[in-house]
C-alpha positions as CSV (number, residue, x, y, z in Angstrom):
1,M,171.3,153.4,176.3
2,T,169.4,154.7,179.3
3,T,171.4,157.0,181.9
4,W,170.0,156.9,185.2
5,N,169.8,159.9,187.5
6,L,171.1,158.5,190.7
7,N,170.7,161.2,193.0
8,G,168.9,160.4,196.2
9,T,169.8,156.6,195.7
10,Q,171.1,155.1,198.8
11,K,172.2,151.5,197.9
12,H,173.7,149.7,194.9
13,V,172.9,146.2,194.3
14,L,175.1,144.3,192.2
15,I,173.8,141.0,191.1
16,C,175.9,138.5,189.4
17,N,174.9,137.2,186.1
18,G,178.1,135.3,185.1
19,S,177.9,131.6,184.0
20,S,178.0,130.0,187.4
21,C,175.3,132.1,188.8
22,M,173.0,132.0,186.1
23,R,173.2,128.2,186.4
24,K,172.1,128.5,190.1
25,D,169.0,131.0,189.2
26,G,170.6,134.2,188.7
27,E,168.0,135.1,186.4
28,E,165.0,134.4,188.8
29,I,167.1,135.9,191.8
30,T,167.7,139.1,189.6
31,V,164.0,139.4,188.9
32,A,162.9,138.5,192.4
33,I,165.1,141.4,193.8
34,R,164.1,143.9,191.3
35,D,160.5,142.9,192.0
36,E,160.8,143.3,195.7
37,I,162.4,146.7,195.1
38,N,159.1,147.7,193.2
39,E,156.9,146.2,195.8
40,L,158.4,147.9,198.7
41,E,158.3,151.1,196.3
42,L,162.3,151.6,196.9
43,D,163.1,152.1,193.1
44,D,164.2,155.7,194.0
45,K,166.4,154.6,197.0
46,I,167.9,151.0,195.6
47,H,169.8,150.8,192.2
48,T,170.4,147.3,190.7
49,S,173.2,146.3,188.2
50,R,173.5,143.1,186.7
51,T,177.3,142.1,186.5
52,R,179.4,139.2,185.1
53,C,181.5,137.2,187.1
54,N,182.6,138.5,190.6
55,G,185.1,135.8,191.4
56,R,183.3,134.0,193.9
57,C,181.5,131.2,191.6
58,K,181.5,128.6,194.6
59,D,179.0,131.0,196.4
60,A,176.9,131.6,193.4
61,C,174.4,133.6,193.1
62,V,176.6,136.4,194.3
63,V,174.9,139.5,195.4
64,V,176.8,142.6,196.5
65,V,175.3,145.8,198.4
66,Y,176.9,149.0,198.6
67,P,177.6,151.3,200.5
68,E,178.1,148.7,203.0
69,G,180.2,146.3,200.8
70,N,178.3,143.5,201.9
71,W,178.5,140.2,199.8
72,Y,175.9,137.6,200.0
73,E,175.4,133.9,198.7
74,V,171.8,134.0,197.6
75,D,170.5,130.5,196.9
76,S,166.9,131.4,196.1
77,P,164.9,134.2,194.7
78,E,163.1,134.3,198.2
79,K,166.7,135.0,199.7
80,G,167.2,137.9,197.2
81,R,163.9,139.4,198.3
82,S,165.1,139.2,202.0
83,I,168.4,141.1,201.3
84,I,166.0,143.6,199.8
85,K,163.4,143.6,203.0
86,S,166.5,143.6,205.4
87,H,167.4,147.2,204.5
88,V,163.9,148.4,205.4
89,D,163.5,145.8,208.4
90,P,166.8,145.4,210.3
91,T,165.6,142.6,212.1
92,I,165.8,140.2,209.4
93,E,168.8,137.9,209.8
94,L,171.1,137.3,206.7
95,G,174.1,136.2,208.6
96,D,174.2,132.8,207.2
97,S,174.1,134.1,203.5
98,L,177.1,136.8,204.4
99,I,180.1,136.1,202.6
100,Y,182.4,139.2,203.2
101,S,181.6,142.4,204.9
102,F,183.6,145.8,204.8
103,N,184.8,147.3,207.8
104,N,185.7,150.7,206.6
105,E,189.2,149.6,206.0
106,E,189.0,146.2,204.4
107,F,186.6,143.1,203.5
108,K,186.3,140.5,206.0
109,A,185.3,136.7,205.3
110,I,182.4,136.0,207.3
111,N,181.1,132.2,208.0
112,T,184.8,131.1,207.2
113,D,183.9,127.3,208.5
114,K,181.3,126.8,205.5
115,R,183.2,128.7,202.9
116,I,186.4,127.9,200.5
117,K,189.2,130.3,201.2
118,G,189.9,131.1,197.6
119,I,193.1,132.1,195.9
120,E,194.8,134.7,197.6
121,K,195.3,138.1,195.6
122,G,198.7,138.1,194.2
123,E,198.9,134.0,194.6
124,K,199.5,132.1,191.3
125,K,196.6,129.6,190.2
126,Q,198.6,126.1,189.8
127,A,198.3,125.0,186.5
128,K,196.3,121.5,186.4
129,V,198.6,118.8,185.3
């Protein structure tokens, strides 16, 4: 197995490849993000990892960018490319895709009017009857 030397890496992009995200073009989005990183010659600055479920299946496909801690709903390969481009061109607007943003203390939900709230941590899920 490869062990990457991450010295000099500035961003870590986590791309959900859980079952819900894969049904919503997760593979195509993963390929597009990695292709855009290559096209922009950012391989030494941005590292990607495929993940399993990140727990926001209704927002599939979920992409998380660190160190910012931004969670995005990515509905197309083009949107995945835009996320990468936005890190070299801050004028690219992604606000409608932002699910959560980290404010150095905690995650804050964004665009709450168009997103499901989800289950609060510590809250028990109701059993289906």
